[in-house]
N, C-alpha and C positions, 0 to 999 in steps of 0.2 A: 435388410439394412446394409449389409456388407456390399451389395451391388451399388448402392448409392455412393458409398465411400470410394469404391474402386473406380467408378465413373468420374468422381471428382478428382482423383489422383491423376487421371489422364489429362485434365485441364489445367493443372497447376504443378509447380515445382515444390513438392513437399520437402525436399532436401533443405529448403530455406526456412522451414518452420522451426520455431523454438518452443519446446514444451518443458514443463516442470511438473513433476509429480510431488505436490506439496505434502501429501500424506506420508511420503517417505523422508521428508526433510525434518531435521530437528529445529526447534525454535532457537534463534541466536539472541543474545543480549542486545537490546536496542539502544543502549547509550544512557538510559535513565531507568531507575528501578521500576519494575512492573511493565516495561515496554519490551516486546519481543518481536523479532523479525524473521521472515522467511524470504530469501532473495528470489525474485522471479526473473529479473533482468538487470544486467549491469553492462553499460557501455560507457565506461568512465571517460574515454577520450572525447565523447560527445556530451558528457555531463548528463546522461540519461540513466535513470534507475527506477525500478519498480519493485515494491515490496508488499507482502501481506504482513500487516502489523496487528499483533494482539496486545491489548491493553488490559492489564489486570484491574479488577474492581478496586477503587481507591487509589490507583496510580495517578501521579501528577508530575508533569515536567514544568519547571520554572520557565520564565520568559526567555525565548531564544529566537534566532532567525536562521534561515538557510540561504546560501548563495545561489539557489536554484528556485524556480517556480515550483510550488508544492501543491499537488492536487490530491484530495482525500475523498474517497467514496466510502461511506459507512455501510458495511455489510450486515452487521448485527450488533445489538447492544446500543449503548449511548456513548457519545464522545463529545467532549466540550473543549472550548477555548475561553478566552477572557470575555467573549461577547455573548455566547449562547451555548446551548446543548443541541447536538445534532443526533438524529435518530436514523435507524436503518433506512437506506434509500436516499439520504441527504448527501449532497456534494459540496465540497468547499475548495476554493482555489485561493492560494496566497501567493502574491507576487514575490519574487526574490527580495530578500532583505526585510520582509515584514516581520516584526516582532510579534510573538504569540506564545501563549501557554498551551498546554494540552493535557488531557486526562480523561478519566472515566470514573463515574461513581458506581456503575453497575457491571463494568467490563464491556469490552467491545472488540470487534474485529473490523479492520478497515483496509482498504486498498490504497496504497500511497504511491504516487507517481511523481518523480522529480525530472524536470526538463530545464534547459537553459532559459 
């Protein structure tokens, strides 16, 4: 397997890769009780951010909006907004300025991507 990776390194500039070892990161407070973040990517000047978000069972965030487009991919558990509940494998895109709630009855882990 190492031969495969070494051959791939010859074809690309791995110096431009961005990697994060999330297992070594602590969860940060996510702005609402029961919401936790691990930062994967921040390019604030371009208004681009990517987070791993953990939502505790029973956590709920009241209606709010973001000034960026928000993309959510549910990795495990269930995640809800005011329209429905999303399961592992579901994807949600909310345009900038869209009011929404968020929460989980069972707990969830989601990938969140913000773009302009």
